[in-house]
C-alpha positions as CSV (number, residue, x, y, z in Angstrom):
1,M,0.3,-9.4,4.3
2,A,-3.0,-11.1,4.2
3,H,-4.4,-8.1,1.9
4,C,-1.7,-7.8,-1.0
5,D,-0.3,-9.9,-3.6
6,R,3.2,-8.5,-2.9
7,L,4.6,-6.4,-0.1
8,Y,7.5,-4.1,-0.7
9,F,9.6,-2.1,1.8
10,A,11.3,0.9,0.8
11,A,14.1,2.5,2.8
12,P,17.3,4.6,2.9
13,T,20.4,2.9,2.4
14,T,21.4,3.9,6.1
15,V,18.8,1.3,7.4
16,P,20.1,-2.1,7.9
17,E,18.3,-5.0,5.9
18,S,17.8,-7.0,8.7
19,L,15.0,-5.1,10.0
20,F,12.8,-6.1,7.3
21,P,11.2,-9.5,6.7
22,A,12.8,-11.9,4.5
23,E,9.4,-12.6,2.7
24,A,8.8,-9.2,1.9
25,G,10.4,-7.6,-0.9
26,L,13.1,-4.6,-0.2
27,I,13.6,-1.5,-2.2
28,M,16.8,0.8,-1.0
29,A,17.2,4.5,-1.9
30,D,19.4,7.2,-1.8
31,A,19.6,10.7,-3.3
32,Y,20.3,9.6,-6.7
33,G,18.1,6.8,-7.0
34,A,16.9,3.3,-5.7
35,S,17.1,-0.4,-6.5
36,V,14.9,-3.4,-5.8
37,L,17.3,-5.8,-3.7
38,R,14.4,-8.5,-3.0
39,D,11.5,-9.5,-4.7
40,P,8.6,-10.8,-2.4
41,E,7.0,-13.8,-2.3
42,L,3.7,-14.0,-4.5
43,H,0.4,-14.6,-2.7
44,K,-2.4,-14.4,-5.0
45,L,-5.6,-12.8,-3.4
46,A,-8.9,-14.6,-3.5
47,G,-11.3,-13.0,-6.1
48,A,-13.7,-11.9,-3.3
49,T,-11.0,-10.4,-1.0
50,R,-9.9,-8.8,-4.0
51,R,-13.3,-7.2,-5.1
52,S,-14.0,-6.5,-1.3
53,L,-10.7,-4.2,-1.0
54,L,-11.6,-2.6,-4.3
55,L,-14.8,-1.6,-3.3
56,A,-13.8,-0.4,-0.2
57,F,-11.1,1.8,-1.7
58,A,-13.5,3.2,-4.0
59,R,-16.2,4.2,-1.5
60,L,-13.5,6.0,0.4
61,A,-12.0,7.6,-2.7
62,A,-15.9,8.5,-3.6
63,D,-16.7,9.9,0.0
64,R,-13.3,12.1,0.0
65,L,-14.4,13.5,-3.4
66,H,-18.0,14.3,-2.0
67,L,-16.4,15.9,0.9
68,I,-14.1,18.3,-1.2
69,G,-17.1,19.0,-3.8
70,D,-19.5,19.6,-0.9
71,P,-17.7,20.8,2.3
72,E,-20.9,21.6,4.0
73,C,-22.0,18.0,4.2
74,G,-20.6,17.5,7.6
75,D,-18.1,14.8,8.8
76,E,-20.5,12.0,8.2
77,F,-17.9,10.3,5.8
78,A,-14.8,11.3,8.2
């Protein structure tokens, strides 16, 4: 949970709630819908950490788009 403000787990109703940590949020779902059973604790990320994660995500997305647009560029981004 070091890299998120809130962490949720989602599971079918057949999975016991006790398997999930108490500090995490819990969403239970069935074939007809889902409901939030437990909201997680809020742990605000530091600004520098948030920016670093956002840039890493953006770079990965840009690399994947580049591979789609130019499949002959090789596996340098994989």
